[in-house]
C-alpha positions, 0 to 999 in steps of 0.5 A: 574448416568449413565443417567447423564454421557450420557447426558453430552456426548451428549452436548459435541457432539453438535456443538457450535451455534456461530461457524457459526457466526465465519465462516461468519466473516472469509468469510466477511474478505476474501471478504473485502481483495479481494475487496481491491485488485480488487479496487487497480488493477482497479486504477492501484495501485498494486505497493502499495501492494508490497515493491518496491519504487513508486512515484505517481503524482496526478493532475500534473501541477494543483493547487491541485497537490499531490505527493505520495512517497512510500519507502518500507512500508512507504508512504508519501503524499506531497501537492504542494503549491505556496510557493517558497524556496530559498537556497544556495548550490554547484554543485556536478554533471551534468546529460547528455542524449545521442542521443541513450537515455542513461543517463550519470551522471558526478560528479564534481571535488571537 
């Protein structure tokens, strides 16, 4: 019996052959995340990684213009069309710019 016990202890001391594969998976995941961050930095889109609000206009003034709006963690894509929408409303405020470059928002009286 003594021989059996030492043989079982010897198997417990050996490394699992699949543990190396798990380590390779971890390295691949770290590499993929790093590649994603570098790509975002290259295209100047690092704002998409933070929680700040961002609006990006792709192809401004062209037929295939697209607006990407990020509010917190929610991202919304708007595709522009030639369709015109008409509606009714009332004026609630006026926006002025001063010669110094400041913006003044004046609400209308109701």
